[in-house]
C-alpha positions in Angstrom: 0.0 0.0 0.0 1.0 3.6 -0.5 0.2 6.4 1.9 0.1 10.2 1.6 -0.4 12.8 4.3 -0.2 16.5 4.5 0.6 18.8 7.5 -0.2 22.4 7.2 1.5 24.7 9.7 0.3 28.3 9.9 3.0 30.6 11.3 4.0 34.3 11.0 7.6 33.2 10.5 7.7 30.4 7.9 11.4 31.1 7.0 12.5 30.5 10.6 10.6 27.2 10.7 12.0 26.2 7.4 15.5 26.7 8.7 14.7 24.3 11.6 13.9 21.6 9.1 16.9 22.0 6.7 19.2 19.6 8.6 16.4 17.1 9.1 15.5 17.2 5.4 19.0 16.2 4.3 18.9 13.1 6.5 15.4 12.0 5.7 16.0 10.3 2.4 14.8 6.7 2.7 13.4 4.2 0.3 10.2 3.8 2.4 9.2 7.4 3.0 9.9 10.9 1.8 8.5 14.4 2.4 8.7 17.8 0.8 8.2 21.2 2.4 6.5 23.9 0.5 6.4 27.5 1.7 3.2 29.4 1.3 2.2 32.8 2.6 1.4 32.3 6.2 3.1 28.9 6.8 4.5 25.7 5.5 3.0 22.6 3.9 4.6 19.2 4.5 3.7 16.6 1.9 4.5 13.1 3.1 4.6 9.9 1.0 5.2 6.5 2.4 5.2 2.9 1.2 3.8 1.5 4.5 2.1 2.6 7.7 5.1 2.1 9.9 7.3 4.5 7.8 4.4 7.0 7.6 4.1 7.0 11.3 7.9 7.4 11.8 8.0 10.3 9.4 5.0 12.0 11.0 6.6 11.6 14.4 9.9 13.0 13.2 8.2 16.1 11.8 5.9 16.7 14.8 8.8 16.3 17.3 10.7 19.2 15.5 7.5 21.2 15.4 7.1 20.7 19.2 10.7 21.9 19.8 10.2 24.9 17.6 6.9 25.7 19.3 8.5 25.6 22.8 11.4 27.9 21.6 9.1 30.6 20.4 
């Protein structure tokens, strides 16, 4: 099965949030899941694609953990 998910983050500082994810994005290349980050006015959109539910969950957890850290810092 193939899975797709999208996380939309609304923030006044999308460039700052994008900088937080730059190191993570470089290390996130796997054969089982990938994600892209698209900047839009007022936030970011994370498009996640995974080949199985376990890798989908791992990718979602990775993204949300960094979002939690960013949220606590601001």
